[in-house]
N, C-alpha and C positions, 0 to 999 in steps of 0.2 A: 793081725799086726803086721805081718810081712807084706801083705797086699794093700795095706792102708785102706781097708774097707770099713764102712760104717755098719756095725752090727748091733741089733737090738733083739734081745731074747726075753720073752714073757711066758712064764710057765705057771699054770694053775694045777694044784694037786687035786686029788679026788675029794679032799675035805674043803677045797676052796682057798687054800693058802696060796698066796702070790709069791713068785720068785721071778726075778728079772735081772738082766745084765745088759749093759750098754757100753760099747766101745767109746762113744762120745759122752762127755760129762752130762750133757743134757739129752735125755732120751726123748723128750718132747719134740726136738727138732727132727730126729730120725722118724718118729711116728708121723709127723706132719708131711715130711718128704715122701714117706711111703703112701700116705693117703692121696697126695697129689698125683703120684704116678699110677696108683691103683685106679683112681677115678678116671684118669686119662686113658688107661688101657682097658677098662672094664667092658665097654661095648664090643671091642674086638676079641678080648680073651674069653669072655663068658657070655655070649649072647643068649644062650639057652637056659641060663640060670633062672630058677623060679623066684617069684617075689618073696616067698618064705625064706629061702636061703639068703637072699639079699638083706632082708631085715635081720636075720640071725647074725650075719657077718657085721652088719652095721652096729647092732647092739653090742657085739663083742668088742668092736673097736672103741665105741664110746665108753664102755665099761673099763677097758684097759686104760684109755686116756684119762678117765676120771680118777682111777687109782694112782696113776702116775702124778697127776696134779695134787692129789691128797698127800702123796709121799713127799713131793717137793714142798708143799705147804708145811709139813712137819719139819722138814729140814730147815726151812726158813725160820721156824720157831725154835730151832736148836734141839729138836727131838729126833730120835732114831738115827743118830749119827754113827752108830757102831759099825754098820755095814759099809760105810763109805771109805774109799781109798784116799791116799794123800792128795792125788790129783783132783778127785771129786771134792774134797774139802777145800782145796785151794780155789777151785772154780766157784764153789758155793760162797766162799769168803769174798771173792771178787764181785759176785752178783750182789751180795749184801752191801758191800761198800758202794757199788754203783747205785743201788736202790737208796742207800742212806744219803748219798750226795743229792739225788733227785728230791728226796723228802726234805732235806735241809734247804735246798734251793727254793722249793715251793713254799716252805715255811717262811724263809726270809722275804720272799716276794709278797706273801700275805701280810707279814708284819710291816713291810714298807708301805703297802697300800693302806693298811689300817692307820699307820702314823700320818700318812699324807691326808687321809680323810679326817682324822682328828685335828690336824693343823688347819685344814680348811674350815672345820666347824668352829675351832677356837678363834680364827680370824673373823669369821662371820659374827660370832658372839661379841667380840671386841668392838666391831663396827657398830653393832646394835647398842652396846653399852655406851659408846661414845656419843651416838645419836641421842639416846635417852638423857645422858648427862647434859648435852647441849640444850635440849628442850627444857630440862629442869632449870638450868641457869637462866634461860630466856624468860621463863615464867616467874622466877624469883626476881629478876630485874624489873619485869613489868609490874609485879606487885609492889616492889619498893618504890618505883616511880609513882604509882597510883597513891600510895600512902604519903609520899612527900608532897604531892599536889594537894591532897586533902588537908594535910597539916598547914600548908601555905595558905589555903583558902580560909581555914579557921583563924589563923593569925591575922589575916587582912580584915576579917569580920570584927575581931576584937579591937583593932587599932583604929578603924575608920570612925569619925565622930558622927553623932546623930544629927542629921540635917533637919532644919525647921520645916514646918509645913509649907507647901508650895504656894498657898494663898496669902502668905503674910505680906507680900508686895502689894496685892490688891487691897489689903486692909489699910496699909500705910498710904497708898494712893488715894483711897476713898477718904481717909482722914484728912489728908492734905487738901483735897478738893473741897471738903466741907469747910475747913478753915478759910480757904480763899473765898468761898461764897459768902461766908459770914463777914469778912473784911469788906467785900464789895458792897454788901447790903448796908453796912455801917457807914461807908463813905458816901453813898448816894442818898442816905436818909436825911431829910431836912432837919435843921436844928430846931429843936423844940424850945419853946419859951412862952412867957405869958402873953396871951392874946388880949388887946384892949378893944373895947367897943368903939365904934366910929364916932360917937358924940363926944368921946373923951380925947380924941385926936385933935391937935391944933390945926387950924385952917392953914391951907397951903397958900402962900402968897404968890401972886403972879410975878 
């Protein structure tokens, strides 16, 4: 505390029980910082370390980190809070508030995108509905016009008189020609009368 040093202590008992202490509210930051420095200094500090020792150390680090993550996950769920100090609880509350803000922001963004998508679909459906309504009106208008024309044609057929046969003029003309021929024949025919024999005619004087 006096030196303002970052300290993280992880202890495993013989029965495998985990005990830990961290001067920083987030032990994960101290572990990550330690890993960065240890990896940077490893080739110089321990060049003769065997592969087995390296794997053993790596396994211990990963196991400790996994346990820390599991512990933080429990804290985020509101579990195992008895061992936390006031400062750690305040830090946890701040992290939860920040996470909640991010969750709400993402939720609002998704809701806004969903509403925009629904509005676009609604607009598209309205345009299709208007187009279909326009087509229906045009078809109804065409059918009404066709029915009106058929009715008008039927009325014209009922009102129009029956015309006489086209050859009546020829018959009249033929009849008139026959009468004229008869009159001509009658006019040129000599007058009929009694014919006297020649011996009964009186002599014609000079």
